[in-house]
C-alpha positions as CSV (number, residue, x, y, z in Angstrom):
1,M,-28.4,-23.9,2.3
2,T,-26.2,-20.9,1.8
3,T,-22.7,-21.7,0.6
4,P,-19.6,-19.9,2.0
5,R,-19.2,-18.3,-1.5
6,D,-22.7,-17.0,-1.5
7,L,-22.4,-15.7,2.1
8,L,-19.2,-13.9,1.2
9,L,-20.8,-12.2,-1.8
10,A,-23.9,-11.3,0.3
11,M,-21.7,-9.6,2.9
12,F,-19.9,-7.7,0.2
13,R,-23.2,-6.5,-1.3
14,A,-24.4,-5.4,2.1
15,A,-21.1,-3.4,2.7
16,V,-21.6,-1.6,-0.7
17,A,-25.3,-0.9,-0.1
18,A,-24.5,0.7,3.3
19,A,-22.6,3.4,1.4
20,D,-25.2,4.0,-1.3
21,P,-25.4,7.8,-1.9
22,M,-29.2,7.6,-2.2
23,L,-29.2,6.5,1.4
24,C,-26.4,8.7,2.7
25,V,-26.7,12.0,1.0
26,P,-30.4,13.1,1.7
27,P,-30.2,13.3,5.5
28,H,-27.2,15.7,5.4
29,L,-28.1,17.9,2.5
30,P,-28.8,21.6,3.3
31,R,-31.6,23.5,1.6
32,P,-30.7,25.6,-1.5
33,S,-29.8,29.2,-1.0
34,V,-32.9,31.4,-0.8
35,T,-31.3,34.7,-1.9
36,G,-28.1,33.6,-3.7
37,R,-26.8,31.1,-6.1
38,T,-26.6,27.4,-5.3
39,L,-23.7,25.4,-6.9
40,V,-23.0,21.7,-6.7
41,I,-19.4,20.7,-7.3
42,G,-17.3,17.7,-6.5
43,A,-15.1,14.9,-7.5
44,G,-14.7,11.2,-6.9
45,K,-15.8,7.8,-8.0
46,A,-19.1,8.4,-6.2
47,A,-19.5,12.0,-7.3
48,A,-22.0,11.4,-10.1
49,S,-24.3,9.2,-7.9
50,M,-24.0,11.7,-5.1
51,A,-25.1,14.4,-7.6
52,R,-28.1,12.3,-8.6
53,A,-29.0,11.9,-5.0
54,V,-28.9,15.7,-4.6
55,E,-31.2,16.2,-7.6
56,H,-33.6,13.5,-6.3
57,T,-33.7,15.2,-2.8
58,W,-34.1,18.7,-4.3
59,A,-36.7,17.7,-6.9
60,G,-38.9,20.7,-7.7
61,Q,-36.1,23.2,-6.8
62,L,-33.6,22.3,-9.6
63,G,-34.3,25.5,-11.5
64,R,-32.2,27.2,-8.9
65,V,-29.3,24.8,-9.0
66,E,-26.3,24.4,-11.2
67,G,-23.0,22.6,-11.0
68,L,-20.3,20.3,-12.2
69,V,-18.9,17.0,-10.8
70,I,-16.0,14.9,-12.0
71,T,-16.0,11.1,-11.8
72,R,-14.0,8.2,-13.2
73,Y,-14.5,6.9,-16.7
74,G,-17.4,4.5,-16.6
75,H,-18.8,5.8,-13.3
76,A,-21.1,8.5,-14.6
77,V,-24.9,8.4,-14.0
78,A,-27.5,10.6,-15.6
79,C,-28.3,14.0,-13.9
80,E,-30.7,16.7,-15.1
81,Q,-28.9,19.9,-14.2
82,I,-25.6,19.0,-12.6
83,E,-23.1,18.4,-15.3
84,V,-21.1,15.1,-15.0
85,V,-17.6,15.0,-16.6
86,E,-15.6,11.7,-16.7
87,A,-11.8,11.7,-16.4
88,A,-9.0,9.3,-15.7
89,H,-8.1,7.6,-12.4
90,P,-5.7,6.8,-10.8
91,V,-3.4,8.8,-13.2
92,P,-4.9,12.2,-14.1
93,D,-5.6,13.2,-17.7
94,A,-6.4,16.3,-19.7
95,A,-10.1,15.9,-19.3
96,G,-9.7,16.1,-15.5
97,V,-7.5,19.2,-15.9
98,R,-10.1,21.0,-18.1
99,A,-13.0,20.1,-15.8
100,T,-11.1,21.3,-12.7
101,E,-10.3,24.6,-14.4
102,R,-14.0,25.1,-15.3
103,M,-14.9,24.3,-11.7
104,L,-12.5,26.9,-10.4
105,Q,-14.0,29.5,-12.8
106,M,-17.5,28.5,-11.7
107,V,-16.8,29.4,-8.1
108,C,-14.9,32.6,-8.9
109,G,-16.7,35.7,-7.6
110,L,-19.2,34.1,-5.2
111,R,-20.9,36.1,-2.5
112,A,-21.7,35.5,1.1
113,D,-25.3,34.5,0.4
114,D,-24.3,31.9,-2.1
115,L,-24.2,28.2,-1.2
116,V,-21.7,25.6,-2.5
117,V,-22.4,21.9,-1.9
118,C,-19.2,20.0,-2.5
119,L,-19.5,16.2,-3.1
120,I,-16.3,14.4,-2.3
121,S,-15.4,10.7,-2.4
122,G,-12.4,8.5,-3.0
123,G,-10.6,9.0,-6.3
124,G,-11.0,12.8,-6.2
125,S,-7.2,13.3,-5.9
126,A,-6.6,12.1,-9.4
127,L,-9.8,13.6,-10.9
128,L,-9.4,17.1,-9.4
129,C,-6.2,18.1,-11.2
130,S,-4.8,21.6,-11.6
131,P,-1.0,21.7,-11.6
132,P,0.8,24.7,-10.2
133,P,2.9,27.0,-12.3
134,G,6.0,25.2,-13.7
135,V,4.5,21.8,-13.5
136,S,2.8,20.2,-16.5
137,L,0.2,17.5,-16.7
138,E,2.8,15.1,-18.0
139,D,4.9,15.8,-14.8
140,K,1.9,15.0,-12.6
141,Q,1.2,11.8,-14.6
142,A,4.7,10.6,-14.2
143,L,4.8,11.4,-10.5
144,S,1.4,9.7,-10.0
145,R,2.6,6.5,-11.6
146,A,5.8,6.6,-9.5
147,L,3.8,7.1,-6.3
148,L,1.4,4.2,-7.1
149,R,4.4,1.9,-7.7
150,S,6.4,3.0,-4.7
151,G,4.5,1.4,-1.8
152,A,3.6,4.8,-0.3
153,D,0.3,4.8,1.7
154,I,-2.6,7.0,0.7
155,G,-1.8,9.7,3.3
156,E,1.7,10.0,1.9
157,M,0.6,10.1,-1.7
158,N,-2.0,12.7,-1.0
159,C,0.5,14.8,1.0
160,V,2.6,15.1,-2.2
161,R,-0.5,15.7,-4.4
162,K,-1.8,18.5,-2.2
163,H,1.4,20.5,-2.4
164,L,1.4,20.2,-6.2
165,S,-2.1,21.5,-6.9
166,R,-4.1,24.7,-7.2
167,V,-7.2,23.0,-5.8
168,K,-6.3,20.4,-3.1
169,G,-5.5,21.0,0.5
170,G,-8.3,23.4,1.2
171,R,-7.7,25.5,-1.9
172,L,-11.1,24.8,-3.5
173,A,-13.0,26.0,-0.4
174,A,-10.7,29.1,-0.3
175,A,-11.6,29.8,-3.9
176,C,-15.3,29.7,-2.9
177,H,-14.9,32.3,-0.1
178,P,-17.0,34.2,1.1
179,A,-19.8,31.7,0.1
180,R,-21.0,29.1,2.5
181,V,-19.4,25.7,1.6
182,V,-21.0,22.4,2.8
183,T,-18.9,19.3,1.9
184,L,-20.5,15.9,2.0
185,A,-17.7,13.3,2.1
186,I,-17.7,9.5,1.6
187,S,-14.5,8.2,3.2
188,D,-12.2,5.7,1.5
189,V,-9.2,6.3,3.7
190,P,-8.0,4.6,6.9
191,G,-9.0,6.6,9.9
192,D,-11.5,8.7,7.9
193,D,-9.2,11.7,7.9
194,L,-11.1,14.5,6.1
195,A,-7.9,16.1,5.1
196,V,-6.8,13.0,3.2
197,I,-10.1,12.0,1.4
198,A,-9.6,13.2,-2.2
199,S,-6.6,15.3,-0.8
200,G,-9.0,17.5,1.2
201,P,-10.0,20.2,-1.3
202,T,-12.2,21.9,1.2
203,V,-10.4,21.0,4.4
204,A,-7.5,22.8,6.1
205,D,-4.3,20.9,5.7
206,P,-1.8,20.5,8.6
207,T,1.0,19.1,6.5
208,R,3.8,21.1,5.0
209,A,5.6,21.1,1.6
210,A,8.6,19.8,3.5
211,D,6.5,16.7,4.4
212,A,5.9,16.1,0.7
213,L,9.6,16.4,0.0
214,A,10.3,13.9,2.8
215,V,7.9,11.4,1.2
216,L,9.8,11.6,-2.1
217,A,13.1,11.1,-0.2
218,K,11.7,8.2,1.9
219,Y,10.8,6.2,-1.3
220,R,13.9,7.3,-3.1
221,M,11.9,8.9,-5.9
222,D,14.0,10.9,-8.3
223,A,11.7,13.8,-9.0
224,P,12.7,16.2,-11.7
225,A,14.0,19.7,-10.8
226,N,10.8,21.5,-11.6
227,I,8.8,19.3,-9.2
228,I,11.4,20.0,-6.4
229,A,11.3,23.7,-7.3
230,A,7.5,23.8,-7.1
231,L,7.5,22.1,-3.7
232,N,10.1,24.6,-2.4
233,A,8.0,27.6,-3.7
234,T,6.0,29.7,-1.3
235,Q,2.8,29.0,-3.2
236,A,3.2,25.2,-2.5
237,E,1.8,25.6,1.0
238,T,-1.7,24.5,1.4
239,V,-4.5,26.3,3.3
240,K,-3.8,25.9,7.1
241,P,-6.1,25.5,10.1
242,G,-7.6,28.8,11.2
243,D,-7.5,30.4,7.7
244,V,-10.3,32.9,7.5
245,R,-11.3,31.7,4.1
246,L,-12.5,28.4,5.6
247,A,-14.7,30.1,8.3
248,G,-17.8,29.4,6.3
249,S,-16.9,25.8,5.4
250,D,-18.4,22.7,7.0
251,T,-17.5,19.1,6.2
252,L,-19.8,16.2,7.0
253,L,-18.7,12.5,6.8
254,I,-21.8,10.7,5.4
255,A,-20.4,7.2,4.8
256,R,-17.4,5.3,6.1
257,P,-15.8,1.9,6.1
258,Q,-16.8,1.0,9.6
259,R,-20.5,1.3,8.8
260,S,-20.1,-1.0,5.8
261,L,-18.3,-3.6,8.0
262,E,-21.1,-3.4,10.5
263,A,-23.6,-4.0,7.7
264,A,-21.7,-7.1,6.6
265,A,-21.5,-8.3,10.2
266,V,-25.3,-8.3,10.4
267,V,-25.5,-10.6,7.3
268,A,-22.9,-12.9,8.9
269,R,-24.8,-13.1,12.2
270,E,-28.1,-13.8,10.5
271,A,-26.4,-16.7,8.7
272,G,-25.2,-18.2,12.0
273,F,-21.6,-17.0,11.7
274,T,-20.0,-14.9,14.5
275,P,-18.6,-11.7,13.0
276,M,-15.3,-10.3,14.3
277,I,-14.3,-6.9,13.0
278,L,-10.5,-6.7,13.0
279,G,-10.4,-3.0,12.0
280,D,-11.6,-0.5,9.4
281,S,-8.3,1.2,8.8
282,I,-5.8,-1.6,8.3
283,E,-2.8,-0.5,6.2
284,G,0.5,-2.0,5.1
285,E,1.8,-4.2,2.2
286,A,-1.1,-6.3,0.9
287,R,1.0,-9.5,1.2
288,E,2.0,-8.8,4.8
289,V,-1.6,-8.0,5.8
290,A,-2.6,-11.3,4.2
291,R,-0.1,-13.2,6.3
292,V,-1.6,-11.7,9.5
293,H,-5.1,-12.6,8.4
294,A,-3.9,-16.2,7.6
295,G,-2.4,-16.5,11.0
296,I,-5.6,-15.4,12.7
297,A,-7.7,-17.8,10.6
298,R,-5.3,-20.7,11.4
299,Q,-5.6,-19.8,15.1
300,V,-9.4,-20.1,14.9
301,V,-9.2,-23.4,13.1
302,L,-6.7,-25.0,15.5
303,H,-7.6,-23.4,18.8
304,G,-10.9,-21.6,18.5
305,Q,-9.3,-18.3,19.3
306,P,-9.9,-15.3,19.3
307,V,-13.3,-16.5,18.3
308,E,-14.8,-19.9,17.7
309,A,-16.0,-21.1,14.3
310,P,-18.3,-20.7,12.5
311,C,-17.1,-17.1,12.2
312,V,-16.1,-14.4,9.8
313,L,-13.1,-12.1,10.2
314,L,-13.9,-8.7,8.7
315,S,-11.6,-5.9,7.9
316,G,-11.3,-2.7,5.8
317,G,-8.7,-0.1,5.0
318,E,-6.3,0.4,2.1
319,T,-3.3,-1.8,1.7
320,T,-0.4,-0.9,-0.6
321,V,1.5,-2.9,-3.2
322,T,5.2,-2.3,-3.9
323,V,5.3,-3.3,-7.6
324,R,8.2,-5.7,-8.2
325,G,7.0,-7.5,-11.3
326,G,5.2,-6.8,-14.5
327,G,2.0,-8.6,-13.7
328,R,-1.6,-7.5,-13.6
329,G,-3.8,-7.1,-10.6
330,G,-4.9,-4.7,-7.8
331,R,-4.2,-4.7,-4.1
332,N,-7.2,-7.1,-3.4
333,A,-6.0,-9.7,-5.8
334,E,-2.5,-9.3,-4.3
335,F,-4.0,-9.8,-0.8
336,L,-5.9,-12.9,-1.8
337,L,-3.0,-14.5,-3.7
338,A,-0.7,-13.9,-0.7
339,L,-3.4,-15.4,1.5
340,A,-3.6,-18.5,-0.7
341,C,0.2,-18.8,-0.4
342,A,0.1,-18.5,3.4
343,L,-2.8,-20.9,3.9
344,R,-1.9,-23.5,1.2
345,G,-5.3,-25.1,1.2
346,Q,-6.1,-24.8,4.8
347,P,-9.4,-26.7,5.3
348,R,-12.6,-24.7,6.2
349,V,-11.1,-21.3,5.3
350,H,-12.8,-19.2,2.6
351,A,-12.2,-15.5,1.8
352,L,-13.2,-12.5,-0.3
353,A,-11.3,-9.3,-0.9
354,A,-12.7,-6.5,-3.1
355,D,-12.8,-2.8,-3.6
356,T,-16.2,-1.3,-2.8
357,D,-16.0,0.9,-5.9
358,G,-16.1,-2.2,-8.0
359,I,-12.7,-1.8,-9.6
360,D,-9.5,-3.4,-8.1
361,G,-6.7,-1.2,-9.3
362,T,-6.9,-0.8,-13.1
363,E,-8.6,-4.1,-13.9
364,A,-12.3,-4.8,-14.5
365,N,-12.9,-6.9,-11.4
366,A,-13.8,-5.7,-7.9
367,G,-11.8,-8.4,-6.3
368,A,-11.7,-12.2,-6.0
369,L,-12.7,-15.2,-3.9
370,L,-10.6,-17.9,-2.3
371,A,-11.6,-21.4,-1.1
372,P,-9.8,-24.3,0.6
373,D,-9.3,-25.9,-2.8
374,T,-7.8,-22.8,-4.5
375,W,-4.2,-23.9,-4.0
376,Q,-4.7,-27.4,-5.4
377,R,-6.9,-26.2,-8.3
378,A,-4.2,-23.7,-9.2
379,L,-1.5,-26.3,-9.3
380,T,-3.7,-28.6,-11.4
381,L,-4.0,-25.8,-14.0
382,G,-0.2,-25.3,-14.0
383,L,-0.4,-22.0,-12.1
384,H,2.4,-21.3,-9.6
385,P,1.0,-19.2,-6.8
386,T,4.3,-18.1,-5.2
387,A,5.9,-17.1,-8.5
388,M,2.7,-15.3,-9.6
389,L,2.7,-13.4,-6.3
390,E,6.3,-12.3,-6.8
391,G,5.3,-11.0,-10.2
392,N,2.3,-9.1,-8.8
393,D,0.1,-11.3,-11.1
394,G,-3.0,-11.7,-9.1
395,Y,-5.6,-10.9,-11.7
396,P,-4.7,-13.7,-14.2
397,F,-4.4,-16.2,-11.3
398,F,-8.0,-15.7,-10.2
399,E,-9.2,-15.2,-13.7
400,R,-8.0,-18.7,-14.7
401,L,-9.7,-20.2,-11.6
402,G,-13.0,-18.4,-12.5
403,D,-12.9,-16.7,-9.1
404,L,-13.0,-13.1,-10.0
405,V,-15.7,-10.9,-8.4
406,I,-17.0,-8.6,-11.2
407,T,-19.7,-6.0,-10.3
408,G,-18.9,-3.1,-12.6
409,P,-18.8,0.4,-11.0
410,T,-20.8,0.5,-7.8
411,H,-21.0,4.3,-7.8
412,T,-19.7,4.5,-4.2
413,N,-16.4,3.9,-2.5
414,V,-15.6,3.1,1.1
415,N,-12.3,1.4,0.3
416,D,-11.4,-2.3,0.5
417,F,-13.6,-4.9,2.0
418,R,-12.1,-8.2,3.3
419,A,-13.9,-11.2,4.8
420,V,-12.3,-14.4,5.9
421,L,-14.9,-17.1,6.7
422,I,-14.1,-20.1,8.8
423,E,-16.6,-23.0,8.6
424,P,-17.6,-25.1,11.6
425,V,-15.9,-28.5,12.2
């Protein structure tokens, strides 16, 4: 008989598999250019596996293909002709800057009969890094760390990033003009906004530099004078809708969180559990999102609403964590620890929360698991869940319990996956 833990893990595996680049890339890939050059470029946690899928699909035609993609350290896969460079995420580093500059040089001087295939996935904002004049890599690193700790959502963070870059916000596609650009994107953002995924390097950007300044003000971020000056400069503006340089650019969404939630729902249904998808774009503080999920789970247990047990509540999206303590753990560990504090051992309720890229924040785990006995086991071990939540210390909490989910890099990324399973009476 399948245990709740096994079922939760099976649903997570199905969600990840639904976004496998080997499955998603081939149906959308154009043919290489017949008369011109064919370049493959891109960035993101899935960029290397997407490049491998391109090579697999174009087997026999690789002599006409060249390119460069940037992925996170530890996420590279072997490719024959498309170069794979690893760089830092979520805070950019010099390797990412060097690779981005090489990419910009590679697309310089293209012609109308050339084809550029751009492979974009989550994580590309940090990996594609080319600071504007007057802004150093160290400035970008400090700002990135501050944004990550601020509680800003992904759209707000990427708004700032786009206006402090020579490559984001449509600028990469503009640099490829007049070549044809086909972007294949795997979404890791709530709402699947193409202008937000990896900060939209090949997509027109409707936001303004003033919006980026407003984000800094909203979160009371004391940016240095050169950052403010760069955001006030004319060149800070991104490529806007209707720009002629994007006339030959097409962007296709090839994998998204909703599809992964639907794949998990199939697994739940086959196991006799009614799936209920709460949403694929849930945002907000991880601990607040956890309280809402706990309330719904308790309503199921006590009243059989909005769905009767046995059931699974599924959700995706990207929560945020306003860092208050010095603990370790990503947003999924934070969500589960907050869920444990809200449920306090509620019978029949199990849960999993994990990042589909296999890395929750900066730790080695994808996420973690929760069971009805989590609260009591923690107390027995001398762990204090509420205090650890206040210190943002989710990773050691679940590590001590032996409930971390460790997959290693999955080579794809459709954001966070959450499943709350309620057993029958």
